[in-house]
C-alpha positions as a Python dict, from the first residue, in 0.01 Angstrom:
ca = {
    (1, 'M'): (0, 0, 0),
    (2, 'P'): (173, 126, -383),
    (3, 'K'): (-42, 204, -635),
    (4, 'P'): (36, 32, -1021),
    (5, 'W'): (253, 252, -1215),
    (6, 'R'): (367, 262, -1533),
    (7, 'L'): (539, 453, -1817),
    (8, 'T'): (355, 608, -2069),
    (9, 'R'): (601, 606, -2437),
    (10, 'Q'): (738, 929, -2423),
    (11, 'A'): (876, 886, -2085),
    (12, 'E'): (1009, 524, -2196),
    (13, 'A'): (1174, 744, -2467),
    (14, 'S'): (1337, 957, -2243),
    (15, 'L'): (1446, 712, -2019),
    (16, 'L'): (1623, 541, -2336),
    (17, 'D'): (1839, 894, -2432),
    (18, 'I'): (1883, 977, -2039),
    (19, 'A'): (2038, 666, -1972),
    (20, 'L'): (2232, 661, -2379),
    (21, 'W'): (2329, 1072, -2247),
    (22, 'T'): (2465, 976, -1937),
    (23, 'I'): (2674, 591, -2072),
    (24, 'E'): (2835, 844, -2328),
    (25, 'T'): (2857, 1097, -2121),
    (26, 'F'): (3012, 896, -1796),
    (27, 'G'): (2965, 571, -1846),
    (28, 'P'): (2672, 240, -1815),
    (29, 'R'): (2806, 219, -1463),
    (30, 'Q'): (2710, 602, -1302),
    (31, 'A'): (2398, 511, -1657),
    (32, 'R'): (2255, 246, -1460),
    (33, 'A'): (2281, 390, -1099),
    (34, 'Y'): (2038, 710, -1216),
    (35, 'E'): (1805, 550, -1398),
    (36, 'E'): (1770, 375, -1020),
    (37, 'D'): (1794, 646, -908),
    (38, 'L'): (1503, 766, -1108),
    (39, 'I'): (1326, 426, -1119),
    (40, 'A'): (1348, 427, -731),
    (41, 'R'): (1175, 795, -709),
    (42, 'C'): (891, 682, -947),
    (43, 'S'): (796, 386, -749),
    (44, 'G'): (816, 655, -417),
    (45, 'I'): (558, 893, -567),
    (46, 'A'): (342, 578, -651),
    (47, 'T'): (341, 487, -227),
    (48, 'G'): (281, 812, -162),
    (49, 'N'): (622, 914, -37),
    (50, 'V'): (815, 1153, -228),
    (51, 'P'): (684, 1486, -200),
    (52, 'S'): (514, 1640, -570),
    (53, 'Q'): (383, 1972, -667),
    (54, 'S'): (79, 2010, -918),
    (55, 'C'): (213, 2155, -1277),
    (56, 'R'): (-101, 2427, -1245),
    (57, 'A'): (83, 2650, -1075),
    (58, 'I'): (370, 2746, -1253),
    (59, 'I'): (175, 2688, -1560),
    (60, 'D'): (-144, 2749, -1568),
    (61, 'T'): (-465, 2720, -1267),
    (62, 'D'): (-699, 2626, -1514),
    (63, 'L'): (-533, 2323, -1715),
    (64, 'K'): (-798, 2012, -1793),
    (65, 'E'): (-548, 1780, -1557),
    (66, 'D'): (-408, 1785, -1226),
    (67, 'L'): (7, 1689, -1446),
    (68, 'R'): (215, 1652, -1088),
    (69, 'F'): (604, 1735, -1051),
    (70, 'T'): (878, 1618, -856),
    (71, 'R'): (1282, 1602, -930),
    (72, 'S'): (1555, 1324, -892),
    (73, 'G'): (1842, 1426, -948),
    (74, 'Q'): (1898, 1661, -1281),
    (75, 'H'): (1580, 1558, -1402),
    (76, 'F'): (1210, 1632, -1275),
    (77, 'I'): (939, 1341, -1324),
    (78, 'V'): (640, 1454, -1495),
    (79, 'F'): (322, 1321, -1419),
    (80, 'I'): (-15, 1232, -1337),
    (81, 'E'): (-245, 980, -1078),
    (82, 'D'): (-570, 842, -1180),
    (83, 'S'): (-804, 590, -1080),
    (84, 'D'): (-618, 342, -1186),
    (85, 'G'): (-242, 462, -1063),
    (86, 'I'): (37, 609, -1167),
    (87, 'I'): (138, 730, -1482),
    (88, 'I'): (432, 877, -1573),
    (89, 'V'): (428, 1167, -1835),
    (90, 'D'): (830, 1203, -1912),
    (91, 'F'): (1116, 1273, -1696),
    (92, 'L'): (1263, 1659, -1828),
    (93, 'H'): (1602, 1741, -1759),
    (94, 'G'): (1602, 2042, -1465),
    (95, 'R'): (1728, 2259, -1757),
    (96, 'S'): (1498, 2237, -2008),
    (97, 'N'): (1226, 2527, -2001),
    (98, 'L'): (984, 2352, -1721),
    (99, 'P'): (620, 2599, -1778),
    (100, 'A'): (613, 2544, -2206),
    (101, 'K'): (758, 2176, -2223),
    (102, 'L'): (460, 2110, -1966),
    (103, 'A'): (211, 2299, -2106),
    (104, 'S'): (312, 2126, -2417),
    (105, 'L'): (279, 1802, -2248),
    (106, 'E'): (-72, 1896, -2096),
    (107, 'K'): (-213, 1958, -2483),
    (108, 'Q'): (-105, 1576, -2554),
    (109, 'K'): (-344, 1288, -2449),
    (110, 'P'): (-25, 1045, -2261),
    (111, 'E'): (-49, 813, -2442),
    (112, 'Q'): (19, 456, -2228),
    (113, 'N'): (185, 184, -2239),
    (114, 'H'): (71, -151, -2349),
}
């Protein structure tokens, strides 16, 4: 049975930025398709059908929270699994400095949407 999942405000903002950039670059049809792919991947995380990796191996084995990530298209989906479900922390572009971005996310407590 899938776990419930939700986006942080940061993840929502990143998803919107991705959609706007994709609309400007490739058009609305492609933006919709890519957003649907990202959302489907989030649903896959919630069902446990998507392989993911711990961010500890990339940043620091002493991280407090076990941030995890998986790839979808050109983006990494960064998330935390807790007792209430899956929290999608952010969507990071594959060309970004992943270790630095993940370290920055680790320092912030994920702000959840209500």
